[in-house]
Kinemage of the C-alpha trace (Angstrom):
@kinemage 1
@onewidth
@group {chain A} dominant
@subgroup {mainchain}
@vectorlist {calphas} color= white
{ca unk a 1} P 13.226 248.086 111.220
{ca unk a 2} L 11.935 246.055 108.318
{ca unk a 3} L 9.582 244.214 110.666
{ca unk a 4} L 8.266 247.516 111.965
{ca unk a 5} L 7.749 248.913 108.475
{ca unk a 6} L 5.710 245.893 107.371
{ca unk a 7} L 3.347 246.489 110.299
{ca unk a 8} L 2.704 250.216 109.836
{ca unk a 9} L -1.019 250.918 110.012
{ca unk a 10} L -1.950 247.387 111.065
{ca unk a 11} L -3.866 246.441 114.194
{ca unk a 12} L -2.238 243.002 114.406
{ca unk a 13} L 1.371 242.062 113.586
{ca unk a 14} L 2.205 240.332 110.329
{ca unk a 15} L 5.156 238.537 108.801
{ca unk a 16} L 8.293 238.161 110.911
{ca unk a 17} L 6.810 240.254 113.706
{ca unk a 18} L 3.860 237.880 113.953
{ca unk a 19} L 6.240 234.917 114.160
{ca unk a 20} L 8.310 236.601 116.886
{ca unk a 21} L 5.188 237.424 118.915
{ca unk a 22} L 3.966 233.828 118.565
{ca unk a 23} L 7.298 232.512 119.885
{ca unk a 24} L 7.147 234.872 122.855
{ca unk a 25} L 3.530 233.941 123.525
{ca unk a 26} L 4.358 230.213 123.579
{ca unk a 27} L 6.823 230.825 126.379
{ca unk a 28} L 4.912 233.509 128.287
{ca unk a 29} L 1.308 232.309 128.528
{ca unk a 30} L 2.122 228.976 130.245
{ca unk a 31} L 4.066 230.872 132.924
{ca unk a 32} L 1.124 233.221 133.500
{ca unk a 33} L -1.313 230.297 133.667
{ca unk a 34} L 0.845 228.368 136.132
{ca unk a 35} L 1.257 231.398 138.364
{ca unk a 36} L -2.504 232.098 138.346
{ca unk a 37} L -3.013 228.582 139.740
{ca unk a 38} L -0.313 228.919 142.406
{ca unk a 39} L -1.723 228.360 145.872
{ca unk a 40} L 0.745 230.815 147.440
{ca unk a 41} L 0.123 233.706 145.038
{ca unk a 42} L -0.760 236.077 147.861
{ca unk a 43} L 2.553 235.410 149.602
{ca unk a 44} L 4.803 235.933 146.579
{ca unk a 45} L 6.519 239.260 145.952
{ca unk a 46} L 7.796 238.832 142.384
{ca unk a 47} L 6.552 241.194 139.664
{ca unk a 48} L 4.294 238.637 137.968
{ca unk a 49} L 2.538 237.824 141.241
{ca unk a 50} L 2.111 241.521 141.980
{ca unk a 51} L 0.635 242.117 138.527
{ca unk a 52} L -1.710 239.158 138.941
{ca unk a 53} L -3.048 240.648 142.174
{ca unk a 54} L -3.378 244.168 140.728
{ca unk a 55} L -6.851 245.486 139.977
{ca unk a 56} L -8.074 248.288 137.755
{ca unk a 57} L -10.147 251.206 139.028
{ca unk a 58} L -13.191 249.090 138.189
{ca unk a 59} L -11.899 246.214 140.311
{ca unk a 60} L -11.007 244.011 137.344
{ca unk a 61} L -7.845 241.940 137.111
{ca unk a 62} L -5.468 242.224 134.169
{ca unk a 63} L -6.166 239.829 131.298
{ca unk a 64} L -3.494 237.367 130.191
{ca unk a 65} L -2.840 239.550 127.155
{ca unk a 66} L -2.370 242.644 129.323
{ca unk a 67} L -0.080 240.709 131.662
{ca unk a 68} L 1.975 239.493 128.698
{ca unk a 69} L 2.310 243.068 127.427
{ca unk a 70} L 3.403 244.361 130.835
{ca unk a 71} L 5.968 241.597 131.308
{ca unk a 72} L 7.459 242.026 127.849
{ca unk a 73} L 7.635 245.783 128.333
{ca unk a 74} L 9.599 245.273 131.542
{ca unk a 75} L 11.944 242.739 129.958
{ca unk a 76} L 12.570 244.724 126.786
{ca unk a 77} L 12.887 248.058 128.571
{ca unk a 78} L 15.310 246.495 131.038
{ca unk a 79} L 17.357 245.005 128.224
{ca unk a 80} L 17.514 248.293 126.351
{ca unk a 81} L 18.536 250.394 129.330
{ca unk a 82} L 21.136 247.866 130.446
{ca unk a 83} L 22.590 247.630 126.935
{ca unk a 84} L 22.719 251.422 126.632
{ca unk a 85} L 24.397 251.779 130.029
{ca unk a 86} L 27.000 249.163 129.193
{ca unk a 87} L 27.691 250.698 125.777
{ca unk a 88} L 28.119 254.140 127.317
{ca unk a 89} L 30.380 252.758 130.044
{ca unk a 90} L 32.637 250.930 127.614
{ca unk a 91} L 32.826 253.864 125.200
{ca unk a 92} L 34.043 256.151 127.988
{ca unk a 93} L 36.865 253.796 128.943
């Protein structure tokens, strides 16, 4: 929560949040770049390949930043829902 409070009203993250985003970016952007260059991108069915082939209403592809945001949303949302489900399951037992 402290990280969130230090970023209230800011366009860009600062402090610990900025450091965490930089660490995530270092791991995520090389994966996106490598997948963009993959010769079999059209044959792949994983979520990153599907997002790379997706186009907006204007026919534009997602930028690397937009792809990063989508991937992190999926990972973090999946983590949260799984953690909540497990916590609920164990509390019932």
